[in-house]
N, C-alpha and C positions, 0 to 999 in steps of 0.2 A: 211707551214705557217711561215713567217719570222717576227721577231720583228724589232724594229727600228735600230738595229745595224747590220742587215744583217745575223744574225745567225738564224738557224732553231730552232723554239720553240719545246722543247721536249713534245711529246704527252704522257699523263699519261697512263701508261700501267696497265692493270688489272691482278691480280693474276690468275683469272679464265682463261683468255685468254692465259697467259703464260703456265699454266698447260695443257690446251687443245692443244697448239702448241707442247709442249714437248711430249704429248701422241701421236700426229701425227708423230713426229720424231721417237719415239720408234717403232711405228707400221711399218713405212717405213724401219727402221733398220732390223726388223725381216723379212719383205717382201723381202729384198735384201740379206739376209744372205745366206751363202754357202749351207745350207741344205734345202733351200726352196722347191725344188722338192720333197724331201723325206717327207715333212710335209705339202705339198700343200693343201690338203683338210681340214686342221685344221683351223678353224676360231680363231680369237684372244681370244674370251671368252672360247672356248673349250680348247685352249692351257693353259689358266690359271687354268681351272678346272682340266685338266690332271696333271698339275704341283702340284696342291694342293693335289690331290688324291695320287700321287706318294710320296710326302713328308709325307703323313700320312698313308702310306701303312700298318703300324703296328697297326692301329686303325680301328674300324668299323665306317665308315662315312655314314651318311644318308643325304637325301635331305635337311633337316633342317640345318645341319651343313654347307652346301654349301650356303644356303640362308643367314645364319648369317655371314659367313666369307666374302662373296662377297657383302653383303648388297643389295641383290636382292629380288624381290618378289617371292612368292610361284609359281605363274603362269610362271614367267620368268625362274625360276629354272626348273620347270617341263618340259616346252617346250625345253629348252636347253638340259636337260638330255635325253629326249626322242629322240631328233635328234642325240645325241652322241651314244645312244643305237642302233639306226638304222644304223649308220656309223660303228658299230662294235668296238667302242672305250671303252664302259663300259658295265657292266652287273649289273642288279639289282637282288640281291640274298636275299631270305627270310632268316630271322634269327630265330633260334630255340625258343627263349623266347617269340616272338610275331610275328605271321604269317602276321600281317598287316604291319610290318616294313620291309623295303627292304634296305639292305646295298648296297652301290655303290662301285664296284670294277673295276679296269682297266683290259682290255683284254691284251693279249700278244702284240697285235698290238700297243695299246696305250702305253704300257711300253717301247717298242722300240722307239716310237716317243718321249716319255718323256726323254729318255737319250739324244737324239739329241737336244731337246729343252733346256735341262738343260745346256748343253755345250754352246749353243748360248746365253742363259739367263745370265750365269755367265760372259761371255765376254761382253755383253751389260752392266751389272752392273758395271764391272770394268771400262768401258768407261765412264759411267755416273758419277762415283765418283772420276775419275782421278783428282788429285790435291787437294782433300778434306782432311783435317785433321780428325782424329778420333772424335775429339770434334765437328767439323762441321757436320759430318755425324750424330752424335747423335742428334744435334740440329735440323738438317733438318728433321729427322724422328719425332722429337717432334712437329715441326711446322705442318708437314703433318697430323699427328694424330689429332692435335688440330683442323685443318681445317675440317677433316672428322667428328669429334665430333660436331663441330659447325653446319655443314650442317645437320647431323643426328638429332640434337636437334631442329633445325629450322623446319625440316619436321614433327617432332612429335608435334610441337606446332601449326601447321596449321590444 
């Protein structure tokens, strides 16, 4: 679409579209990473959960923690964790203080995958923030957190 002076009119870009596009680029980055074959059977969501469990290996993590951290529903978490258990990535272990509670722990297979994913993730993070000052990084995280809060609050009000 051109205006009267022969220049293209800038189309208004939406933040949601930009975030979706960035998410697609990040997914493609991981799909083309050098370790793809080693972690081929791991879907994106499973990868994030493996990373979370690896980062919190010194704590007892339960399904509710995963629901809260990833802002997913109980049924979504349950289905995802069941599939991860079937793939041999996690185990659900009974805890001594309450037999109804099951802590979620990574298997050795998932711990190995986690190390590979961590290397690729750190490289991707360095790529994403290349050229950003420390202040810009802090501000970006602040904006992203505020957007997440806005969406969460909107969903609660419906």
